[in-house]
VOPAGU-2260 file (C-alpha; in pm, 1 decimal, decimal comma):
REM VOPAGU-2260
SITE   aa  ch    i         X         Y         Z
SITE  UNK   A    0    2305,3   11837,6    6687,8
SITE  UNK   A    1    2385,3   12182,4    6554,9
SITE  UNK   A    2    2096,6   12396,5    6439,6
SITE  UNK   A    3    2131,6   12719,6    6246,2
SITE  UNK   A    4    1836,5   12953,1    6200,4
SITE  UNK   A    5    1761,7   13000,7    5832,8
SITE  UNK   A    6    1723,7   13371,5    5770,8
SITE  UNK   A    7    1810,9   13606,7    5489,8
SITE  UNK   A    8    2113,1   13728,3    5686,6
SITE  UNK   A    9    2256,2   13378,3    5738,8
SITE  UNK   A   10    2192,8   13289,4    5375,1
SITE  UNK   A   11    2370,9   13601,0    5248,1
SITE  UNK   A   12    2662,7   13533,8    5484,4
SITE  UNK   A   13    2692,6   13171,7    5368,2
SITE  UNK   A   14    2688,3   13275,5    5002,7
SITE  UNK   A   15    2976,8   13514,9    5063,2
SITE  UNK   A   16    3179,6   13235,1    5220,8
SITE  UNK   A   17    3096,5   13010,5    4926,7
SITE  UNK   A   18    3210,4   13275,6    4676,5
SITE  UNK   A   19    3552,8   13319,7    4838,7
SITE  UNK   A   20    3610,7   12945,3    4879,6
SITE  UNK   A   21    3489,7   12846,0    4532,5
SITE  UNK   A   22    3705,8   13104,6    4353,3
SITE  UNK   A   23    4002,2   12996,9    4563,1
SITE  UNK   A   24    3945,8   12635,2    4456,6
SITE  UNK   A   25    3920,3   12756,4    4096,9
SITE  UNK   A   26    4264,9   12923,7    4109,9
SITE  UNK   A   27    4470,1   12726,7    4365,6
SITE  UNK   A   28    4724,1   12463,1    4257,5
SITE  UNK   A   29    4626,9   12095,9    4286,8
SITE  UNK   A   30    4262,2   12187,8    4349,3
SITE  UNK   A   31    4215,4   12363,3    4015,0
SITE  UNK   A   32    4340,0   12085,3    3789,0
SITE  UNK   A   33    4132,2   12011,3    3482,6
SITE  UNK   A   34    4156,2   11639,5    3560,9
SITE  UNK   A   35    3934,9   11694,7    3866,9
SITE  UNK   A   36    3564,6   11692,8    3766,1
SITE  UNK   A   37    3373,9   12017,6    3813,2
SITE  UNK   A   38    3118,0   11839,8    4032,7
SITE  UNK   A   39    3393,4   11739,7    4274,0
SITE  UNK   A   40    3523,7   12097,5    4288,3
SITE  UNK   A   41    3174,9   12235,9    4349,8
SITE  UNK   A   42    3096,5   11974,9    4613,7
SITE  UNK   A   43    3428,5   12030,6    4789,1
SITE  UNK   A   44    3378,8   12408,5    4787,6
SITE  UNK   A   45    3029,1   12364,2    4928,1
SITE  UNK   A   46    3154,5   12128,0    5200,0
SITE  UNK   A   47    3432,8   12364,3    5312,3
SITE  UNK   A   48    3188,7   12656,8    5308,2
SITE  UNK   A   49    2939,0   12470,0    5527,1
SITE  UNK   A   50    3210,6   12374,5    5776,6
SITE  UNK   A   51    3335,3   12733,9    5793,4
SITE  UNK   A   52    2981,8   12870,4    5824,7
SITE  UNK   A   53    2906,0   12636,4    6115,6
SITE  UNK   A   54    3226,9   12732,1    6296,7
SITE  UNK   A   55    3218,6   13107,9    6239,2
SITE  UNK   A   56    3009,9   13373,0    6408,1
SITE  UNK   A   57    2776,5   13532,8    6156,5
SITE  UNK   A   58    2855,0   13902,4    6174,8
SITE  UNK   A   59    2605,0   14162,8    6065,0
SITE  UNK   A   60    2668,1   14275,3    5710,2
SITE  UNK   A   61    2609,1   14638,7    5631,1
SITE  UNK   A   62    2518,8   14709,6    5270,2
SITE  UNK   A   63    2271,5   14919,6    5081,1
SITE  UNK   A   64    2043,6   14713,1    4863,2
SITE  UNK   A   65    2130,3   14469,9    4588,6
SITE  UNK   A   66    2416,2   14675,9    4445,0
SITE  UNK   A   67    2584,8   14698,8    4783,7
SITE  UNK   A   68    2563,9   14322,0    4829,1
SITE  UNK   A   69    2695,4   14267,9    4474,3
SITE  UNK   A   70    2998,7   14482,7    4556,8
SITE  UNK   A   71    3068,9   14264,6    4863,0
SITE  UNK   A   72    3035,9   13950,3    4648,2
SITE  UNK   A   73    3288,7   14087,8    4399,5
SITE  UNK   A   74    3530,9   14180,3    4677,0
SITE  UNK   A   75    3506,9   13834,7    4835,7
SITE  UNK   A   76    3550,1   13666,9    4498,1
SITE  UNK   A   77    3861,1   13871,0    4417,1
SITE  UNK   A   78    4002,4   13794,9    4762,9
SITE  UNK   A   79    3973,2   13418,3    4715,7
SITE  UNK   A   80    4095,6   13442,9    4357,0
SITE  UNK   A   81    4408,0   13638,5    4452,7
SITE  UNK   A   82    4497,4   13401,1    4736,6
SITE  UNK   A   83    4468,1   13101,3    4503,0
SITE  UNK   A   84    4653,4   13286,1    4227,7
SITE  UNK   A   85    4938,1   13369,5    4469,1
SITE  UNK   A   86    5002,8   12998,1    4519,9
SITE  UNK   A   87    4935,0   12895,1    4161,0
SITE  UNK   A   88    5180,9   13129,4    3989,5
SITE  UNK   A   89    5467,7   12963,5    4175,5
SITE  UNK   A   90    5396,2   12634,8    3997,2
SITE  UNK   A   91    5481,3   12805,2    3666,4
SITE  UNK   A   92    5848,6   12808,6    3768,3
SITE  UNK   A   93    5901,0   12444,1    3671,2
SITE  UNK   A   94    5720,9   12494,3    3337,6
SITE  UNK   A   95    5950,6   12785,7    3254,5
SITE  UNK   A   96    6249,5   12575,2    3361,0
SITE  UNK   A   97    6138,2   12288,9    3138,3
SITE  UNK   A   98    6114,0   12519,5    2836,6
SITE  UNK   A   99    6469,1   12646,1    2894,6
SITE  UNK   A  100    6603,4   12292,5    2932,1
SITE  UNK   A  101    6430,1   12178,2    2613,8
SITE  UNK   A  102    6573,2   12478,6    2427,7
SITE  UNK   A  103    6923,5   12382,2    2540,8
SITE  UNK   A  104    6898,6   12013,1    2449,1
SITE  UNK   A  105    6711,2   12068,7    2120,5
SITE  UNK   A  106    6363,5   11946,2    2217,6
SITE  UNK   A  107    6184,8   12281,3    2219,2
SITE  UNK   A  108    5977,3   12185,7    1913,6
SITE  UNK   A  109    5830,8   11884,7    2095,3
SITE  UNK   A  110    5538,4   11976,5    2318,4
SITE  UNK   A  111    5257,2   11785,7    2482,8
SITE  UNK   A  112    4918,8   11874,9    2627,9
SITE  UNK   A  113    4955,5   11920,7    3001,5
SITE  UNK   A  114    4640,2   11770,9    3159,1
SITE  UNK   A  115    4694,4   11975,8    3475,9
SITE  UNK   A  116    4673,0   12313,0    3299,8
SITE  UNK   A  117    4506,7   12223,5    2969,5
SITE  UNK   A  118    4783,2   12404,3    2777,8
SITE  UNK   A  119    5071,4   12302,5    2553,4
SITE  UNK   A  120    5386,0   12250,9    2761,0
SITE  UNK   A  121    5735,1   12117,4    2703,5
SITE  UNK   A  122    5813,4   11755,5    2779,6
SITE  UNK   A  123    6063,7   11834,5    3053,6
SITE  UNK   A  124    5836,3   12100,8    3203,0
SITE  UNK   A  125    5546,3   11855,5    3219,3
SITE  UNK   A  126    5771,1   11593,4    3383,1
SITE  UNK   A  127    5895,6   11839,8    3643,7
SITE  UNK   A  128    5545,7   11972,7    3704,7
SITE  UNK   A  129    5403,7   11626,9    3770,7
SITE  UNK   A  130    5690,8   11537,6    4004,6
SITE  UNK   A  131    5652,8   11864,7    4197,2
SITE  UNK   A  132    5279,2   11796,7    4222,9
SITE  UNK   A  133    5344,6   11454,3    4374,5
SITE  UNK   A  134    5590,0   11604,8    4623,8
SITE  UNK   A  135    5327,5   11869,1    4706,7
SITE  UNK   A  136    5080,4   11595,7    4798,3
SITE  UNK   A  137    5334,6   11385,9    4990,5
SITE  UNK   A  138    5456,2   11686,0    5190,5
SITE  UNK   A  139    5097,9   11791,5    5282,4
SITE  UNK   A  140    5152,4   12126,7    5111,9
SITE  UNK   A  141    4800,3   12103,2    4969,5
SITE  UNK   A  142    4669,5   12105,8    5328,2
SITE  UNK   A  143    4872,8   12418,0    5402,9
SITE  UNK   A  144    4723,4   12589,3    5096,7
SITE  UNK   A  145    4373,6   12499,3    5214,0
SITE  UNK   A  146    4448,2   12622,8    5565,2
SITE  UNK   A  147    4564,5   12950,9    5412,5
SITE  UNK   A  148    4218,5   13030,0    5275,2
SITE  UNK   A  149    4055,0   12917,5    5602,1
SITE  UNK   A  150    4288,7   13133,4    5812,1
SITE  UNK   A  151    4229,6   13424,4    5575,7
SITE  UNK   A  152    3902,7   13493,9    5758,3
SITE  UNK   A  153    4106,3   13576,0    6071,4
SITE  UNK   A  154    4330,0   13813,7    5876,3
SITE  UNK   A  155    4074,0   13947,2    5627,0
SITE  UNK   A  156    3726,8   13931,2    5783,4
SITE  UNK   A  157    3414,7   13934,2    5574,8
SITE  UNK   A  158    3354,8   14261,9    5387,4
SITE  UNK   A  159    3676,8   14415,0    5520,2
SITE  UNK   A  160    3903,6   14362,1    5220,1
SITE  UNK   A  161    4106,6   14669,2    5132,4
SITE  UNK   A  162    4314,6   14630,5    4817,7
SITE  UNK   A  163    4660,9   14782,5    4842,8
SITE  UNK   A  164    4763,6   14802,2    4477,9
SITE  UNK   A  165    5117,8   14907,5    4561,8
SITE  UNK   A  166    5151,5   14605,6    4789,6
SITE  UNK   A  167    5023,6   14372,1    4516,2
SITE  UNK   A  168    5261,1   14529,9    4264,4
SITE  UNK   A  169    5551,8   14489,5    4508,2
SITE  UNK   A  170    5460,0   14124,4    4567,9
SITE  UNK   A  171    5451,4   14049,9    4194,3
SITE  UNK   A  172    5783,9   14228,8    4143,0
SITE  UNK   A  173    5940,6   14023,2    4420,8
SITE  UNK   A  174    5798,1   13706,3    4267,2
SITE  UNK   A  175    5941,4   13781,8    3922,5
SITE  UNK   A  176    6286,5   13824,4    4075,8
SITE  UNK   A  177    6264,7   13493,7    4262,8
SITE  UNK   A  178    6103,8   13335,6    3955,2
SITE  UNK   A  179    6411,6   13395,4    3741,5
SITE  UNK   A  180    6658,5   13306,5    4019,9
SITE  UNK   A  181    6494,7   12973,0    4106,2
SITE  UNK   A  182    6444,8   12880,4    3738,9
SITE  UNK   A  183    6808,1   12946,0    3649,2
SITE  UNK   A  184    6926,6   12751,9    3954,1
SITE  UNK   A  185    6734,1   12449,0    3829,4
SITE  UNK   A  186    6853,3   12479,1    3469,3
SITE  UNK   A  187    7215,2   12569,0    3554,3
SITE  UNK   A  188    7360,9   12209,6    3552,0
SITE  UNK   A  189    7210,9   12140,4    3210,1
SITE  UNK   A  190    7325,0   12478,7    3078,7
SITE  UNK   A  191    7685,0   12424,2    3192,7
SITE  UNK   A  192    7704,7   12073,1    3045,3
SITE  UNK   A  193    7558,2   12182,5    2711,0
SITE  UNK   A  194    7793,7   12481,5    2699,1
SITE  UNK   A  195    8094,2   12253,5    2759,8
SITE  UNK   A  196    7962,8   12018,2    2489,4
SITE  UNK   A  197    7935,4   12308,9    2245,2
SITE  UNK   A  198    8296,1   12406,5    2319,7
SITE  UNK   A  199    8414,5   12051,0    2256,8
SITE  UNK   A  200    8216,5   12029,1    1932,7
SITE  UNK   A  201    8358,5   12363,1    1820,6
SITE  UNK   A  202    8713,7   12243,0    1881,1
SITE  UNK   A  203    8646,5   11914,3    1700,3
SITE  UNK   A  204    8500,2   12096,6    1402,3
SITE  UNK   A  205    8829,8   12285,2    1366,2
SITE  UNK   A  206    9045,4   11979,1    1421,6
SITE  UNK   A  207    8842,6   11750,9    1193,0
SITE  UNK   A  208    8646,3   11970,0     948,8
SITE  UNK   A  209    8547,7   11665,5     742,9
SITE  UNK   A  210    8317,1   11552,2    1023,7
SITE  UNK   A  211    7962,0   11686,0    1012,5
SITE  UNK   A  212    7936,8   11826,8    1363,8
SITE  UNK   A  213    7584,5   11960,5    1316,4
SITE  UNK   A  214    7427,4   11616,1    1279,0
SITE  UNK   A  215    7646,6   11472,0    1554,8
SITE  UNK   A  216    7581,6   11760,7    1793,7
SITE  UNK   A  217    7201,4   11721,1    1785,2
SITE  UNK   A  218    7212,9   11363,4    1910,6
SITE  UNK   A  219    7483,4   11441,9    2165,7
SITE  UNK   A  220    7288,8   11738,7    2306,7
SITE  UNK   A  221    6976,2   11529,8    2354,0
SITE  UNK   A  222    7173,3   11243,4    2511,1
SITE  UNK   A  223    7378,5   11464,2    2744,5
SITE  UNK   A  224    7076,1   11675,4    2835,6
SITE  UNK   A  225    6864,9   11373,0    2927,9
SITE  UNK   A  226    7146,9   11216,0    3129,9
SITE  UNK   A  227    7213,2   11537,7    3323,5
SITE  UNK   A  228    6840,5   11589,9    3379,9
SITE  UNK   A  229    6801,4   11240,2    3522,2
SITE  UNK   A  230    7107,9   11286,0    3743,8
SITE  UNK   A  231    6968,1   11614,8    3873,2
SITE  UNK   A  232    6640,7   11446,6    3970,8
SITE  UNK   A  233    6791,1   11380,9    4313,8
SITE  UNK   A  234    6789,1   11759,3    4365,6
SITE  UNK   A  235    6413,3   11772,7    4307,8
SITE  UNK   A  236    6318,1   11773,8    4680,8
SITE  UNK   A  237    6534,9   12083,6    4729,9
SITE  UNK   A  238    6375,7   12243,5    4423,8
SITE  UNK   A  239    6031,0   12166,5    4563,6
SITE  UNK   A  240    6136,0   12320,3    4893,8
SITE  UNK   A  241    6230,6   12643,7    4713,2
SITE  UNK   A  242    5898,1   12650,6    4529,0
SITE  UNK   A  243    5688,1   12576,2    4838,6
SITE  UNK   A  244    5874,7   12844,6    5032,8
SITE  UNK   A  245    5792,7   13087,6    4753,2
SITE  UNK   A  246    5426,0   12982,7    4765,3
SITE  UNK   A  247    5406,2   13057,4    5137,0
SITE  UNK   A  248    5577,0   13392,2    5090,2
SITE  UNK   A  249    5347,4   13494,5    4805,5
SITE  UNK   A  250    5033,6   13396,9    4998,1
SITE  UNK   A  251    5149,3   13605,8    5295,2
SITE  UNK   A  252    5238,0   13903,9    5074,8
SITE  UNK   A  253    4903,2   13894,9    4893,6
SITE  UNK   A  254    4714,1   13873,0    5222,0
SITE  UNK   A  255    4910,0   14165,5    5362,7
SITE  UNK   A  256    4811,0   14367,8    5055,5
SITE  UNK   A  257    4439,6   14305,3    5119,4
SITE  UNK   A  258    4392,6   14428,2    5475,4
């Protein structure tokens, strides 16, 4: 049986662990979904915090009064929030890709409520996002994300977070570059097929001007776009691999910018 003396120092140390873990759960992908009840998120954060508190050595915290402790709480909260945000922003790649695909095939006006984010999203983006989420669970990537916040205490000990704003800016700049590259790689097959279809329709409109190519082209774009999208579904594991690799890189870059 493990016994922990209940003192003001141990309580303050446990609360700091709880702040970092709970804000990470609030921002991290899979764990922050709106479909998960808030009680489950709170209970899970509390459970992880208790396990970490029992396995970590309670170091002495040096702070001056209530304001000093509040500053430490804010720093720990921002640390957990940034680590979760680093992984979560990578999931927006498939939503951006879905919007581009729907713009190409003429379904950009149709949008649905994404239960994972609580926001309006395109149909293709929601489909891709749900499939990537299932691959994330099957590949145990959600365990890696959880281990990242647990291992962060080895890299960024309690009350030793130092924010390198240039490092954070560089990480976001690198992400935006990879964001566009990965998104265009996913949408490229649909873009090429729709472009070839537009060329064919343009030639037919000159050859047979009596045909109403506008009404014909709308149905053909939707049909060709859906067929190409379904054919490209076999590339989804490779797409997920790109996104998960980007998640790992962003988590590492954000951690390096905080110590």
